[in-house]
C-alpha positions in Angstrom: -10.1 -39.1 -8.3 -7.4 -37.9 -6.0 -8.5 -35.2 -3.6 -6.0 -32.3 -3.3 -3.6 -31.2 -2.0 -2.0 -34.6 -2.1 1.6 -35.9 -1.9 2.3 -38.3 -4.7 5.1 -40.9 -4.7 6.2 -42.7 -7.9 7.7 -45.9 -6.6 9.3 -46.7 -10.0 11.3 -43.5 -9.8 12.2 -44.1 -6.2 13.4 -47.7 -7.0 15.5 -46.3 -9.8 17.1 -43.7 -7.5 17.8 -46.3 -4.9 19.5 -48.7 -7.3 21.5 -45.9 -8.9 23.3 -45.1 -5.7 23.7 -48.7 -4.6 25.5 -49.4 -7.9 27.9 -46.6 -7.2 28.5 -47.6 -3.6 29.1 -51.2 -4.7 31.7 -50.2 -7.2 33.6 -48.3 -4.5 33.1 -50.7 -1.6 30.9 -48.3 0.5 28.2 -49.7 2.7 24.8 -47.9 2.5 22.8 -46.9 5.5 20.0 -44.7 4.1 18.3 -42.0 6.3 14.6 -42.7 6.5 13.7 -39.1 7.5 12.9 -38.4 3.8 10.2 -41.1 3.4 9.3 -42.3 6.9 7.8 -45.5 5.3 8.8 -49.0 6.4 7.9 -50.3 2.9 10.4 -47.9 1.3 13.1 -48.9 3.8 12.5 -52.5 2.8 13.2 -51.5 -0.8 16.4 -50.0 0.3 17.4 -53.0 2.3 16.5 -55.3 -0.6 18.9 -53.3 -2.7 21.7 -53.9 -0.3 21.5 -51.4 2.5 23.1 -52.7 5.8 20.5 -50.9 8.0 18.8 -47.6 8.3 19.5 -44.2 9.9 16.9 -42.4 12.0 16.9 -38.9 13.5 14.7 -39.5 16.5 13.9 -42.3 18.9 10.2 -42.1 17.8 11.2 -42.5 14.2 13.2 -45.6 15.0 10.4 -47.0 17.1 7.9 -46.6 14.3 10.1 -48.0 11.6 11.1 -51.1 13.7 7.5 -51.7 14.6 6.5 -51.3 11.0 8.9 -53.8 9.5 10.5 -57.1 10.6 13.2 -56.5 7.9 14.7 -53.6 9.9 17.2 -55.1 12.2 20.0 -52.5 12.3 19.4 -48.8 13.3 21.7 -45.8 13.8 20.2 -42.8 15.4 22.2 -39.7 14.5 21.1 -37.4 17.3 22.3 -36.5 20.8 19.7 -38.3 23.0 19.0 -36.4 26.2 16.5 -37.0 29.0 15.4 -39.9 31.1 12.2 -40.6 29.1 14.0 -40.9 25.8 16.8 -43.0 27.3 14.3 -45.5 28.7 12.7 -45.9 25.3 16.1 -46.2 23.8 16.9 -49.1 26.1 13.7 -50.9 25.1 14.6 -50.4 21.4 18.0 -51.8 22.0 16.4 -55.0 23.0 14.7 -55.4 19.6 17.4 -54.5 17.1 21.1 -53.9 16.7 21.3 -50.2 17.8 23.9 -47.5 17.7 23.8 -43.8 18.5 26.0 -40.8 18.4 27.4 -38.3 20.9 29.5 -35.1 20.8 30.0 -34.4 24.5 30.7 -36.0 27.8 27.2 -35.0 29.0 25.6 -37.1 26.3 27.9 -40.0 27.0 27.2 -39.8 30.8 23.5 -40.0 30.2 23.8 -43.0 27.8 26.1 -44.7 30.3 23.7 -44.2 33.2 20.9 -45.7 31.2 22.9 -48.7 29.8 25.3 -49.5 32.6 23.3 -52.6 33.7 22.2 -53.6 30.2 22.8 -57.1 29.0 24.9 -55.8 26.0 26.8 -52.5 25.6 25.4 -49.7 23.4 27.6 -48.7 20.5 28.2 -45.0 20.4 29.9 -43.1 17.5 31.6 -39.8 18.0 29.9 -37.1 15.9 32.5 -34.9 14.2 32.1 -31.4 12.7 33.9 -31.6 9.3 32.6 -28.2 8.1 28.8 -28.2 8.2 29.0 -26.4 11.6 26.1 -28.1 13.1 26.7 -30.7 15.9 30.0 -32.6 16.4 33.3 -32.2 18.1 35.4 -29.6 16.5 38.9 -31.1 16.6 40.5 -34.5 16.1 41.9 -34.2 19.7 38.3 -33.9 21.0 37.3 -36.9 18.9 40.1 -39.0 20.3 39.3 -38.0 23.9 35.6 -38.7 23.5 36.2 -42.1 21.9 38.4 -43.1 24.9 35.7 -41.8 27.3 33.0 -43.8 25.5 35.0 -47.0 25.6 35.6 -46.5 29.3 32.0 -45.7 30.2 30.0 -48.6 31.8 27.4 -50.0 29.4 28.9 -48.4 26.3 31.4 -49.3 23.5 33.1 -47.1 21.1 31.4 -47.6 17.7 33.3 -45.3 15.4 33.1 -41.8 13.9 30.2 -40.1 12.2 29.8 -36.8 10.4 27.3 -34.8 8.3 29.6 -32.9 6.0 28.9 -29.8 3.9 28.2 -30.5 0.2 31.5 -31.0 -1.6 33.3 -31.6 1.6 34.9 -34.9 0.9 38.5 -33.6 1.4 37.6 -32.2 4.8 36.0 -35.4 5.8 39.0 -37.4 4.7 41.5 -35.2 6.5 39.6 -35.2 9.8 38.7 -38.8 9.8 42.1 -40.0 8.8 43.8 -37.9 11.5 41.2 -38.9 14.2 41.5 -42.6 13.3 45.3 -42.4 13.6 45.1 -40.8 17.0 42.4 -43.2 18.3 44.3 -46.3 17.1 47.3 -45.0 19.0 45.2 -45.1 22.1 44.6 -48.8 21.6 41.2 -48.6 20.0 39.9 -49.6 16.6 37.6 -47.4 14.5 35.0 -50.0 13.2 32.8 -47.5 11.3 33.4 -44.1 9.6 29.9 -42.9 8.7 29.3 -39.9 6.4 26.2 -38.8 4.5 24.3 -36.3 2.5 22.6 -36.6 -0.9 24.2 -33.6 -2.6 27.6 -35.2 -2.5 26.7 -38.9 -2.6 28.1 -39.5 -6.1 31.4 -38.2 -4.8 31.5 -40.3 -1.6 34.5 -42.3 -2.9 36.5 -39.0 -2.6 36.8 -39.9 1.1 38.2 -43.4 1.1 38.3 -43.5 4.9 34.4 -43.5 4.8 33.1 -47.0 5.3 29.3 -46.3 5.2 27.2 -43.5 3.7 23.8 -42.2 4.7 21.9 -40.6 1.8 18.4 -39.5 2.6 16.7 -37.3 0.0 18.1 -39.3 -2.9 15.2 -41.7 -2.7 12.8 -39.0 -3.8 14.9 -36.0 -4.9 13.5 -32.5 -5.0 13.9 -29.0 -6.5 17.0 -28.1 -4.4 18.8 -31.2 -5.8 17.8 -30.4 -9.4 19.2 -26.9 -8.8 22.5 -28.4 -7.6 22.7 -30.5 -10.7 22.4 -33.7 -8.7 19.3 -35.0 -10.6 16.7 -34.0 -13.2 13.0 -33.5 -12.9 12.5 -37.0 -14.2 14.4 -38.3 -11.1 11.9 -36.6 -8.7 9.7 -39.3 -7.2 7.7 -37.0 -4.9 5.4 -34.3 -6.2 2.5 -32.4 -4.8 -0.8 -32.4 -6.7 -2.8 -29.2 -6.3 -6.0 -27.7 -7.7 -6.4 -24.2 -9.0 -9.1 -22.5 -6.8 -8.9 -19.0 -8.2 -7.7 -17.1 -11.2 -8.0 -13.5 -10.1 -5.9 -12.0 -12.9 -4.6 -13.1 -16.3 -1.1 -13.6 -15.0 -2.0 -15.0 -11.6 -3.6 -18.1 -10.1 -4.1 -19.5 -6.6 -3.8 -23.2 -5.7 -5.0 -25.2 -2.6 -1.4 -26.0 -1.5 0.2 -23.6 0.9 2.8 -23.7 3.7 1.0 -26.6 5.3 1.8 -28.7 2.3 4.8 -27.2 0.4 6.4 -25.9 3.6 8.2 -22.5 3.8 11.7 -24.0 3.1 13.6 -22.0 0.4 17.0 -23.7 0.7 18.5 -20.7 -1.1 16.0 -20.8 -4.0 13.4 -18.3 -5.2 9.8 -19.5 -4.8 8.3 -22.5 -3.2 8.5 -25.3 -5.8 8.6 -26.0 -9.5 5.4 -26.5 -11.4 6.1 -29.4 -13.8 5.8 -28.4 -17.4 5.5 -24.7 -16.7 9.0 -23.1 -16.5 7.3 -19.8 -16.9 5.3 -20.1 -13.7 6.7 -19.3 -10.2 5.1 -20.0 -6.8 6.0 -16.7 -5.2 3.8 -16.6 -2.1 2.4 -19.0 0.4 -0.2 -18.7 3.1 -1.2 -21.6 5.2 -3.7 -23.1 2.7 -3.0 -21.1 -0.5 -0.1 -20.9 -2.9 0.2 -18.0 -5.5 1.3 -18.8 -9.0 2.5 -16.0 -11.2 3.6 -16.0 -14.8 5.6 -13.7 -17.0 2.8 -14.0 -19.5 -0.7 -15.4 -19.4 -1.1 -17.9 -16.7 -3.2 -20.2 -18.9 -5.0 -21.9 -16.0 -8.6 -22.2 -15.1 -10.4 -22.9 -11.8 -10.4 -26.7 -11.3 -7.2 -27.4 -13.2 -4.6 -29.6 -11.6 -0.9 -28.9 -11.4 2.0 -31.1 -10.1 4.7 -29.4 -8.1 8.2 -30.6 -7.2 8.8 -29.0 -3.7 12.0 -27.4 -2.7 12.6 -29.9 0.1 11.0 -33.3 -0.1 11.8 -34.4 3.5 9.7 -31.7 5.2 6.8 -32.2 2.8 6.6 -35.9 3.8 6.4 -34.9 7.4 3.5 -32.6 6.8 1.0 -35.2 5.8 -0.6 -38.2 7.4 -0.4 -40.3 4.2 0.9 -40.3 0.7 -0.5 -41.5 -2.6 1.7 -44.2 -4.1 1.8 -45.2 -7.7 3.8 -47.7 -9.8 3.5 -49.7 -13.0 2.8 -52.8 -10.8 -0.4 -51.2 -9.3 -3.7 -50.6 -11.0 -4.2 -47.3 -9.2 -3.0 -45.1 -6.4 -2.6 -46.6 -3.0 -2.8 -44.7 0.3 0.2 -45.3 2.5 0.2 -43.9 6.1 3.5 -42.0 6.9 4.1 -44.0 10.1 7.2 -42.2 11.4 6.1 -38.6 11.0 5.5 -35.7 13.3 5.7 -37.0 16.8 7.2 -34.5 19.2 8.7 -37.3 21.3 
């Protein structure tokens, strides 16, 4: 008996999702560097590496530390975040002594901090220039800035220019290709090579070949999928490896029920959708409200649920749900029953 609310992971579906993208990437000569922020599990990263991934992507130093500590198979890590502050930089130096490590930067300030930390290191740290190709998050805004920062990285003590990196908007392959091609041309003209052009994002992963300049791709959510990706037409409900098991704790009206999964489990992420998840097998039911521990289910007709019933929910955003729990319940055809796997790379502020 599984106590609720619980986050369930179907490893068979996850493996199928992994191999689907690797088959596409292999056909198009794209290296795969999956982002582990979705699962935060060394064992799942090992599945991705076994399928052909060249390494992993992490978003924080603490994620990378946990993943490297949790698996001897993880030997190549890219951290796609501007790393600022003496404490984090000291830990980054320690991590660089254990694995092949690369990071990103989008300003001289970040480069200067990395150089100060690594100027006396035994080997230089590879730094990729993060580029804004339309998502309008981090990244240099122009190809001229990319060129200048690449030259600055190469000239900085303790660092080496590692390439270009972007997180593009969905459907932004043309913008990625234009920016990266122009930036590469300019950087080459300054006497530097661009060893890596790294792009990513699950919504557009099956169109990654639309940017032939891209050498590696960093999908994250693809391993589990979620309601937002079903809504985009990227996958189906049968491709969703992560779900939340919840129990009905109240049926206060014929068209309404309350479950024991609220914002602390399903999260408040909407991602442009209405409601907070999809109840599998019940297209007529919406999760229209969350409090911290409760979720409200409403139906256009009779709710048809009783106190004690269980429902499975595909959340809007799988990555955040993973980060909300200490452990997940893992199932597969190879296992006689569910196993509890701690989510080792979750939640640390550092």
